[in-house]
C-alpha positions, 0 to 999 in steps of 0.5 A: 819825847812827849810830855806824858812819856817824859813825865812817866819816865821821870817819875819812875826813874826818880822813884827807883833811884831814890829807893836804890839810894836808901836800900836799908830803908826801902827793905824795912818799908817793904817788910813792915808793909808785908806785916801791915797786909797780913790781916788782908791775907787772913780776913777772908779765910777767917770769915769762911772758917768762922761761918762754916763752923757756926753753921755746923754748930761748932762754936769754939772753932768759930770763936777761934777763927774770930780771935785769929782775925782780931790778932791779925788786925792788931798785927796789921796796926803794928805794921802800919806804925812801923812804916813811918820811920823808914819812910822818913829816911827815904823822903826827907833826904829826897826833899833836901836834894830837891831844895838844893836843886831848886836853890842852885837853879835859882842862883844860877839863873840870877847870876846868868841873867842878872835878875832874880828868879821869881818863879823859884819862890813858888817852886821852893815854898809850894812845889817842893813841899807838894812833892815831899808830902805827896811822895811820902803818901805815894810811897805808902800807897804803892807799897800798900796797894801792891802787898794788899793786892797780892795778899787778897789774890793769894787768899782767894787762891787758897780759899777758892781758886775759881773766883780768880776768873771772876775777880782778876779781869774786871780789876785789870780793866779798871786799872787800864782805864785809870792809867788811860785817864791819868795819861791825859790828866798829866798834861792838864796838871802841868798846865795848872802847875805852870799857871800857878808859877806865872801867878807867883812870878806876876805877884812878886813883880807886882809887889816890887813895882807897886809904887811905879804902877801907882805913879804911872796910873796903870793899876787897871792894866796890871789888875787885868793882866793878873786877872787873866792869869788867875782865870787861866789857872781856874780853867786849868783847875776845872779841867783837872777836876773833870778828869778826876770825876772820870776816875769814878768809872775806873773805880766802879769797874775795878772795885764793884764788878768783882763783887757783883760777879761773885754774888751772881755766881754764888748759886753756881759755886754752891752747886759745885762744892763751895761752902757758904763760908767760902763764898762769904770769905771770897766776898770779904777778900773783895770788900776788905782787900781788893776794893779798898786797895783799888779805891785808895790807889785810884784816888791817891795816884789820880790825885796826889800821884798825878800832882807828884809826877807833874810837879816833880817833872816841872821841878827837874825841868826848871832845875836843870843847871847847865854844865859849867866847863873847866878852864881850857888852855892857858891854865889860869890865865885871865884875859880881858879884851875890849871890855866895856860895862855900864849900869844901864843902856844910857849910862856912862860906861864904868869900864870902857874898852879895857884890855888886860892880861893876868897870867896864872900866878900873878899878883895884881893890885887895882887902885883908883879913886872911890867909885871909879869901877874897881869893884865892878871890874872884880865882878866882871872878872868873877863872872857875876857881871857880863860885859856889854862889849868885849870878853873876859876869859879865864883859862880860855873860857868866858868868865860867867861859864867857868865853874864857880869853884875855880875862883873866889871873890871876897867882898868887904862885907864878909859872910859867916853863917851859923854853924861850926867854925870848921863848917865855915872854913870848909864851905868852898871845898865842894866835893874835895875831901875835907881838910885835916887838922894839920891843913886847917892849922896851916891855913889859919896860921898863914892867914892869921886866924889862929888866935881867933880860932883858939878864942872861939874854942877850936874848929868844932865850936859853934859860931854866932855871926852876930857876935863877931866883929867885921874884922873877925868875919873877914879873917874867917872868910879869908881863911875859907878862900885860902882853903878853897880850890880856887886858882884865882882869888879876888880880894875886894877890900877884903881886909879893910877891917884888919890892921896894916900888919894883919892885912900884910900877913893875909895878902902874903899868904895868898901871894904865896898860894898857888894861883893868881891874886887880884887885890882891890887895894884898901891901902897903898901898901897893897899896891907896893906889895903887888908885882903889878898895879892897875891904876884906874882914873876914869879916863884911862888905865895904867899898868905897871910896877909901883915904882914904874907908875910913880915915874910915868903916871901922874894920877898914881903919883897924886894918889900916892902923895895923898897917903905919903904927904907930910901933915899931922900925925894920924891917930893911932888905933890899937888892934887886938891880938888878931890884928882886928880893929874895933869897928868904931873908933873916935879920935879926940875932938878939937874942943869945939864940939865938932864930930870926931874924925873916924879912923879905920885900921892901925896906921903904920906911919908911912902910907897908912890910911889917914883919919877920915874927915867928916865935912858937912853937918850930918856926914852924908851927902843927900845926893851923889854928885859927879864931882863927889870923888874929887872933893875931900869935904864930901863923904859917901856911905859905903855898904851896910856899915856906912863907913865914910870915904874921902878921895884919899880912900881907895875903896871902890 
């Protein structure tokens, strides 16, 4: 199928589909358009009646016809104003659907390729708004043209039917010429749209790499490259402008020839019984009805309509999101076979030749020193990273191709958006029916959100993310995942801002929930609760139960020993009623003025998280060293909250 034909079909299909989705608004738009076109129907007849009346010296009758014309003009103004409300009811939902499509496509592309879709910026900020504005204009234009043309032809038929032979043929020829020009212009307009996207993508990449460009001395080369893109865009714009000028021919044929034909035929019409008023009325229908309507249609559809059709086709083409298959075979089984992943072609693998099977319903904890690759493994399982070698299958389907709602990954930094608490909790439900109050209550009680929900004012209370602590955000994110349809839940230190009791409650809720649970352990107690434990130490992986690994895995014993070793009692921190620990808690210093140890989480006396030690003067190593995870004196900033870590911490 050619681009021209595909574009025409796309525009027609979108227009029809949009109107079908909003039948009430479409009916109201049509009704007000009829009212708006009422003056056209009566103008010619009023002019004819008034002219003949004045020529016959019937002043009262002539004035009555003029008064009727004035009244219909006022009625038309009311109709014009009435079209905007139903128009908004059609256009705004259409624009929202386009935004969702573009954003969904951009996110899908970023997840699939690992790179942001720079061209999506142009589609979202420019092309969607072009479609919104032009779509509303085209709807008004099409409805106005159809009803105005119908009114003018109906008026001519009632006034003097023979004039249809003088008017209809040139109008039809003019419209035919216009459609032929538009068909060619679609290709030129598409070239212009693609040129604009290439410029936007190049400018985004140029801004991001400006320092590297300057450092490498490639400013001239990059400027020449961008200059070529700009020249191509300018050439495409000139081509579109030339075709726009050709529309004048169609406008002259359809809008001027009928007028000349009636003037030329006037003597013949008068000899065959037409009155001067009838001839003048026919000219009025052409001058005040057909010609303006055709002029508006040619200018509007040839400009805004053409840009709408091509831009919309491009948005739909670029916004196609590939269908994602549901897992097949093996239910929700997770299987990794020979998985290797590195953050660069020359980098050492973070995950090297890992094979793992997690049957549906399993509860697995992943432990290991900081930076060993636990979070990377979670991203591979979630399908957000692709392995360099090997396969990651969920229910027999490659993880990146599995429907997003099938698994839920909750990172350490929980995401909460502005809106009601209910909106936040139900966000991952997708097309599934929203949960009722009983289901929300049960989920909140299971995860431990009840006290926070009551304090916020219930599920319909507005949530201010900035006013929530990190632990409160984690509770909301955990409950959201609990309510989701996901059969696989990955908790990547998703409870690190909760105390040990609250963490145990949340993990127990997910373990009892249908499906599989994988926990990137923040505390060794998470490993004790799991059915199986995966231990990563950078050289190999061990898999087994907690007691089994204590017997046969020396790195696991050493890691566990750091937590269970005798020593000074760790500082205890009181959590609030939700089990949420204050984000910054300082222990008492030794009186020498050294920095206080920072404590996260309530200690449980056995296996709880020890006080984190700050070694150097500023607490942060300026350069990541290969031995960093093996020296308890060094600390590493972790994410946005700059939470310090030492070898005893199990964060990844």
